[in-house]
C-alpha positions in Angstrom: 111.5 117.7 105.6 112.4 118.6 102.0 115.9 117.3 102.6 114.6 114.0 103.9 112.1 114.0 101.0 114.9 114.3 98.5 116.9 111.6 100.2 114.1 109.1 99.9 113.2 110.3 96.4 116.8 109.8 95.2 116.9 106.3 96.6 113.5 105.5 95.1 114.5 107.0 91.7 117.6 104.8 91.6 115.5 101.8 92.5 112.9 102.6 89.9 115.6 103.1 87.2 117.0 99.7 88.0 113.5 98.4 87.9 113.2 99.7 84.3 116.4 97.9 83.4 115.0 94.8 85.1 111.7 95.0 83.3 113.3 95.7 79.9 115.4 92.6 80.4 112.3 90.6 81.4 110.6 91.8 78.2 113.5 90.7 76.2 113.8 87.3 78.0 110.1 86.4 78.1 108.3 88.7 75.7 104.5 88.5 75.9 102.3 85.4 75.9 101.5 82.5 78.2 104.9 82.3 80.0 105.3 86.1 80.4 101.7 86.5 81.6 102.1 83.7 84.1 105.3 85.1 85.5 104.1 88.7 85.7 100.8 87.6 87.4 102.8 85.8 90.1 105.2 88.8 90.3 102.2 91.1 90.7 101.3 89.2 93.8 104.8 89.7 95.2 104.6 93.4 94.3 101.4 93.8 96.2 103.0 92.2 99.3 106.0 94.6 98.9 103.7 97.6 98.9 101.5 96.2 101.7 104.6 95.9 103.9 107.2 98.3 102.6 107.7 101.5 100.7 106.1 103.6 103.4 103.0 101.5 104.0 103.8 100.1 107.5 104.9 103.6 108.6 101.2 104.5 108.7 100.8 102.4 111.9 104.3 101.6 113.2 105.8 105.1 113.4 103.0 106.8 115.4 102.8 103.8 117.7 106.5 103.5 118.3 106.9 107.3 118.9 104.0 107.2 121.4 105.5 104.4 123.4 109.0 106.0 123.3 107.7 109.3 124.5 105.5 107.9 127.3 107.6 105.0 128.6 111.2 105.5 127.3 113.6 103.9 124.9 113.6 100.4 126.6 109.8 100.1 126.3 109.9 101.3 122.7 112.6 98.7 121.9 110.5 96.0 123.6 107.5 97.1 121.6 109.4 97.0 118.4 110.7 93.5 119.3 107.2 92.2 119.7 106.1 93.8 116.4 109.2 92.3 114.6 108.7 88.8 116.0 104.9 88.7 115.5 105.1 90.0 111.9 107.9 87.6 111.0 106.1 84.6 112.5 102.8 85.6 110.9 104.3 85.9 107.5 106.1 82.6 107.7 102.8 80.9 108.6 101.0 82.8 105.9 103.6 81.7 103.3 103.0 78.1 104.1 99.2 78.4 103.9 99.4 80.4 100.6 101.8 77.8 99.1 99.2 75.1 99.8 96.4 77.2 98.4 98.3 78.7 95.5 96.1 77.2 92.7 93.1 78.9 94.3 95.0 82.2 94.9 96.1 82.3 91.3 92.6 81.6 90.1 91.4 84.6 92.1 94.0 87.0 90.8 93.9 85.7 87.3 90.6 83.9 86.6 91.3 84.1 82.9 94.1 81.5 83.3 91.6 78.8 84.2 91.8 76.0 81.6 95.1 77.3 80.1 98.7 76.5 80.4 99.3 79.8 82.2 97.5 78.6 85.3 100.1 75.9 86.2 103.0 78.2 85.2 101.7 81.0 87.4 101.3 78.6 90.4 104.8 77.3 89.9 106.3 80.8 89.7 104.4 82.1 92.6 105.4 79.2 94.9 109.1 79.8 94.0 108.7 83.5 94.9 107.0 82.8 98.3 110.2 82.8 100.4 110.3 86.5 99.8 107.4 87.0 102.2 109.3 85.6 105.1 112.1 88.2 104.6 109.8 91.2 103.7 108.3 91.4 107.2 111.4 92.0 109.2 112.9 94.2 106.5 109.8 96.4 106.7 109.8 96.7 110.5 113.5 97.6 110.6 113.1 100.2 107.9 110.1 101.7 109.7 112.2 102.0 113.0 114.9 103.9 111.1 112.3 106.2 109.5 110.8 106.9 112.9 114.1 108.4 113.9 114.5 110.4 110.8 117.2 108.1 109.3 116.0 107.7 105.8 119.2 107.1 103.7 119.6 103.4 104.4 115.9 102.6 104.0 115.8 104.6 100.8 118.7 102.8 99.1 118.3 99.2 100.5 115.6 98.3 97.9 118.3 98.6 95.2 119.6 95.2 96.2 116.3 93.6 95.1 116.6 94.9 91.6 120.4 94.3 91.4 119.9 90.6 92.2 117.2 90.2 89.6 119.1 92.0 86.9 122.1 89.8 87.5 119.9 86.7 87.2 118.2 87.9 84.0 121.5 88.8 82.4 122.9 85.3 83.1 119.7 83.7 81.7 119.9 85.8 78.5 123.6 84.9 78.0 122.7 81.2 78.7 119.8 81.4 76.1 117.6 79.6 78.6 114.2 78.2 77.6 111.6 80.8 78.6 109.8 78.4 81.0 113.0 77.4 82.8 114.1 81.1 82.8 110.9 82.1 84.5 111.3 79.4 87.2 114.9 80.5 87.9 114.0 84.2 88.0 111.1 83.5 90.4 113.5 81.7 92.7 115.8 84.7 92.6 113.0 86.9 94.1 113.4 85.2 97.5 117.2 85.5 97.4 116.9 89.2 96.7 114.7 89.6 99.8 117.3 87.8 101.9 120.1 90.1 100.7 118.0 93.1 101.8 117.4 91.6 105.2 121.0 90.8 105.8 122.1 94.3 105.0 119.6 95.8 107.5 120.6 93.3 110.2 124.2 94.4 109.9 123.2 97.9 111.0 122.3 99.4 114.4 118.6 99.1 113.4 118.5 95.5 114.5 119.2 96.6 118.1 116.1 98.8 118.1 113.9 95.8 118.3 114.9 93.7 121.3 114.1 91.3 122.8 112.5 89.5 119.9 109.2 88.0 120.9 106.0 86.7 119.3 103.0 88.3 121.1 99.3 88.7 120.7 98.7 90.7 123.8 96.4 93.7 124.0 99.0 96.2 122.7 99.8 94.0 119.7 96.1 93.5 118.9 95.6 97.2 119.0 98.6 97.8 116.8 97.5 95.3 114.2 94.0 96.7 114.2 95.5 100.0 113.1 98.3 98.5 110.9 96.4 96.2 108.7 93.9 98.8 107.4 96.7 101.3 106.9 98.9 98.8 105.0 96.0 97.9 102.7 95.1 101.6 102.2 98.7 102.6 101.4 98.8 99.9 98.7 95.9 101.4 96.7 97.7 101.7 93.4 98.7 98.0 93.5 95.2 96.9 94.5 93.8 98.8 91.5 96.4 97.0 89.3 95.3 93.7 90.7 91.7 94.6 89.8 92.9 95.3 86.3 94.9 92.1 86.0 91.9 90.1 87.2 89.9 91.3 84.2 92.8 91.4 81.8 93.7 87.8 82.4 91.0 86.7 80.0 92.7 88.6 77.1 96.0 87.2 75.7 99.0 89.4 76.5 96.9 92.1 78.2 98.4 91.3 81.6 101.8 91.9 80.2 100.8 95.2 78.4 99.3 96.6 81.6 102.2 95.5 83.7 104.8 97.2 81.6 102.7 100.4 81.2 102.3 100.5 85.0 106.0 100.2 85.5 106.3 103.6 83.9 103.6 105.1 86.2 105.5 103.7 89.2 108.6 105.8 88.5 107.0 109.2 89.4 104.6 107.6 91.8 107.4 106.0 93.6 109.5 109.2 93.7 106.7 111.2 95.2 104.4 108.6 96.8 107.0 106.6 98.7 108.7 109.8 99.9 105.3 111.1 101.1 104.6 107.9 103.1 108.1 107.7 104.5 108.7 111.4 105.4 105.4 113.0 105.9 103.9 110.5 108.3 106.5 111.1 111.1 106.5 114.8 110.4 102.7 115.2 110.7 102.6 112.8 113.6 104.9 115.0 115.7 103.0 118.1 114.7 99.6 116.6 115.5 100.7 115.2 118.8 102.2 118.6 119.8 99.0 120.5 118.8 101.1 122.8 116.5 98.6 123.8 113.8 101.2 125.9 112.0 103.5 122.9 111.7 100.6 120.8 110.4 99.7 123.4 107.9 103.3 123.8 106.8 103.9 120.0 106.3 100.6 119.5 104.4 101.2 122.6 102.2 104.7 121.7 101.2 103.6 118.1 100.6 100.8 119.3 98.2 103.2 121.6 96.4 105.8 118.9 96.0 103.2 116.4 94.9 101.7 118.7 92.3 105.1 120.0 91.1 106.4 116.5 90.4 103.2 114.6 89.4 101.7 117.0 86.9 104.6 117.4 84.6 105.3 113.6 84.8 101.7 112.9 83.8 101.9 115.3 80.8 105.2 113.9 79.7 104.1 110.3 79.9 100.9 111.1 77.8 102.8 113.0 75.1 105.8 110.6 74.9 104.1 107.3 75.7 105.0 105.4 72.5 108.6 106.5 72.1 109.3 105.8 75.8 107.8 102.3 75.6 109.7 101.5 72.4 113.0 102.7 73.8 112.6 100.7 77.1 110.9 97.5 76.1 110.9 96.9 72.4 113.7 94.3 72.4 114.0 90.6 71.8 110.6 88.9 72.1 108.8 92.2 72.8 107.7 93.5 69.4 106.2 96.6 67.8 102.6 95.5 68.3 103.3 95.0 72.0 104.8 98.6 72.2 101.7 100.1 70.6 99.3 98.3 72.9 101.5 99.1 76.0 101.7 102.8 75.0 97.9 103.1 74.6 97.4 101.6 78.1 100.1 104.0 79.5 98.2 107.1 78.2 95.1 106.1 80.2 97.0 105.0 83.3 98.9 108.3 83.3 95.6 110.2 83.7 95.2 108.6 87.1 98.8 109.5 88.2 97.8 112.8 89.8 95.1 111.0 91.8 97.5 108.4 93.1 99.9 111.1 94.2 97.1 113.1 95.8 96.1 110.0 97.8 99.7 109.7 99.0 99.7 113.4 100.0 96.3 113.2 101.8 96.5 109.8 103.6 99.3 110.9 106.0 96.9 113.4 107.5 94.7 110.5 108.6 97.5 108.2 109.6 99.0 110.9 111.9 95.7 111.0 113.7 95.7 107.2 114.1 92.8 106.9 111.5 93.6 104.1 109.1 90.0 103.1 108.4 89.1 106.1 106.3 91.9 105.6 103.8 91.0 101.9 103.7 87.4 102.7 102.9 88.5 105.1 100.1 90.8 102.4 98.7 87.9 99.9 98.7 85.6 102.3 97.0 88.2 102.9 94.3 88.7 99.1 93.9 85.0 98.6 93.3 84.8 101.4 90.8 87.8 100.1 88.9 86.4 96.5 88.7 83.0 97.6 87.7 84.3 99.9 84.9 86.9 97.4 83.8 84.3 94.7 83.2 82.5 97.1 80.9 85.3 99.0 79.2 87.6 96.0 79.0 85.0 94.2 76.9 84.9 97.0 74.4 88.5 98.5 74.5 90.7 95.7 75.9 93.8 96.7 77.9 93.3 100.4 77.2 89.7 100.3 78.6 91.0 98.5 81.7 93.7 101.1 82.2 91.1 103.9 82.0 89.1 102.0 84.7 92.1 101.9 87.0 92.6 105.7 86.5 88.9 106.3 87.4 89.2 104.1 90.5 92.2 106.2 91.7 90.2 109.5 91.2 87.3 108.0 93.1 89.6 107.2 96.1 91.2 110.6 96.0 88.0 112.5 95.9 86.6 110.4 98.8 89.7 111.3 101.0 89.4 115.0 100.1 85.8 115.2 101.0 86.1 113.3 104.2 89.1 115.2 105.4 87.5 118.6 104.7 84.4 117.7 106.7 86.3 116.1 109.7 89.4 118.3 110.3 90.0 120.4 107.3 93.2 120.2 105.3 95.5 123.1 106.1 96.8 124.9 103.0 98.8 128.0 103.9 99.0 131.3 101.9 102.2 130.4 100.2 100.7 127.2 98.8 97.6 129.0 97.5 99.9 131.4 95.8 102.3 128.9 94.3 100.0 126.0 93.2 98.4 127.9 90.2 101.8 128.9 89.0 103.1 125.3 89.3 100.1 124.2 87.1 100.8 126.9 84.6 104.5 125.9 84.3 103.6 122.2 83.9 101.1 123.0 81.2 103.6 125.1 79.3 106.2 122.3 79.5 103.6 119.8 78.3 102.7 122.0 75.4 106.4 122.2 74.4 106.7 118.4 74.5 103.6 118.1 72.3 104.9 120.6 69.7 108.3 118.9 69.5 107.0 115.3 69.6 106.9 115.1 65.8 110.6 115.9 65.6 111.5 112.5 67.1 112.8 110.2 64.2 110.1 107.6 63.9 112.4 104.9 62.6 115.4 105.6 64.8 116.9 102.7 66.7 119.4 102.1 69.5 121.6 105.0 70.5 120.0 107.5 68.1 116.5 106.9 69.6 118.0 107.2 73.1 119.7 110.5 72.4 116.7 112.0 70.6 114.2 111.1 73.4 116.7 111.9 76.2 117.3 115.3 74.7 113.6 116.1 74.5 113.0 115.0 78.1 116.0 116.9 79.3 114.8 120.1 77.5 111.4 119.7 79.0 112.9 119.4 82.5 115.1 122.5 82.0 112.2 124.6 80.6 110.0 123.5 83.5 112.7 124.5 86.0 113.2 127.9 84.4 109.5 128.5 84.4 109.3 127.7 88.1 112.1 130.3 88.7 110.5 132.9 86.4 107.1 132.5 88.0 108.7 132.8 91.5 107.6 129.3 92.5 111.0 128.3 93.6 114.3 130.0 94.2 117.0 127.4 93.5 119.6 129.4 95.4 117.5 129.4 98.5 116.7 125.7 98.1 120.4 124.9 97.8 121.1 126.9 100.9 118.3 125.1 102.9 119.7 121.7 101.9 123.1 122.7 103.2 121.8 123.6 106.6 122.2 120.8 109.2 119.2 118.7 109.8 117.3 119.0 113.1 117.6 115.6 114.8 114.8 113.9 116.4 115.3 114.8 120.1 114.2 111.3 121.2 116.4 109.4 118.8 
């Protein structure tokens, strides 16, 4: 499980790093203001769809259903079932894209009501319509990735999202060299989003995964209705962080540049959240599904315990690092071209508050698979809805007094509300299984993370305030690298992890899925 987790995490890390490069270039190309806010509001809509469908979300319903059909009725029935899912999802998204394109002004007014009466509204509608072809490609991409994940084949699904960012980076670089007008640049970049989705689909169709879903059919029979009754709540629940950001963007749209500040701050949150959260959704769901179906309580406890350790061990130091180093990180990544020092300060303040919600987001990713493995997608959905309501209510109040930072704090509070709901419900219904090893290691992980955070705080003042370019990169990179090394040594000293044993475990051959 850990080897698969690392495979997915490595691919996600590479994708997120390319995403930082992409967003840094977007900041340089568009800066902040009406054009940037319009583009990023439209792009936020695409990101929600990406999370609804991909990055582990559809696994919540597809993997348990596909494994159940394969085990009961055989490979041919599983392939036919997957073909019906693939055809129905693709047809549904094409039809939805057409309807959304026609209703796009209304859609934008819902996600960004503050744009009404401003130039940003028309710009956002134009950008969003240009991005819509992505939806037609995202559905089949997600189904094919889910089928590969169900068989324990994670490498291709982990690295295929890189194509999305590579295509956008190439387009932005060309627009910067061309010195394109910001409005025209936003249009061309929006059109590239659909092209990026097509490239990802073509890569997956060239693989054996395409033969796992045949014959291709559109169907709304009883099996499909039952599948979507489980899938839709699961997809919405798995996209909790993005729905909270949508809630924040709705309120922030009334404040100039606030949508942009929140977007760039959230991009930094998505690096650790993606590394841990996507891997949780991708790897833990099939692992727990097999354990729950077999009635192996020890296997369930092992999977849940290791997931909690990994989530805590990666999310907590990332949270502390982002809080302590918020401003220098934002300045290094985004303060270029049209993105100025005032934008960096506002984005950094929002980042500090968003980071406080990162452990809650990761906890949700670690807890939700326990429900999905038991074919319960409604409980995570209700927890997500509760968090959304909390975030909106607080954002209306705090956003009025504290602007983007108050909205960011509201998003963090919404995440904690969802996490606490899942924890309480799970404990009362089936009890989360945490083994003795986890109970022994978790306090030591927290201690090591706090010590690393303290070191970063003590050395934060050593960063040269006026440094630029390569000097700023080297200084900040050295501090982050030192923190990582110290944290790793503390984990070894506190006997949380033995790196020699971990390396040996990774070298052992993986246990294949017997039905794959």
